[in-house]
LOLOZA-928941 format. One record per residue (C-alpha): residue in one letter; x, y, z. Coordinates in steps of 0.001 Angstrom, whole numbers, padded with zeros to 6 digits, always signed. Example, Ala and Ser with C-alpha at 12.3 -4.5 7.8 and 13.67 -1.06 7.14 Angstrom:
! LOLOZA-928941
A+012300-004500+007800/S+013670-001060+007140/
! end
This chain:
! LOLOZA-928941
X+059123+116616+105285/X+056006+116095+102802/X+054488+112766+103147/X+054183+112449+099501/X+054565+108854+098286/X+057611+109780+095823/X+059330+111971+098290/X+058863+109161+101002/X+060550+106834+098314/X+063459+109267+098039/X+063867+109630+101763/X+063749+105668+102089/X+067090+106129+099595/X+068886+108124+102149/X+069630+106278+105438/X+071084+109347+107163/X+067774+110966+106540/X+066210+112218+109719/X+062907+110678+108851/X+064632+107090+108974/
! end
């Protein structure tokens, strides 16, 4: 997953995301 701030924000909105 890219570490772009905008992408990270979208990832943060997905609790089921592998990044979280």
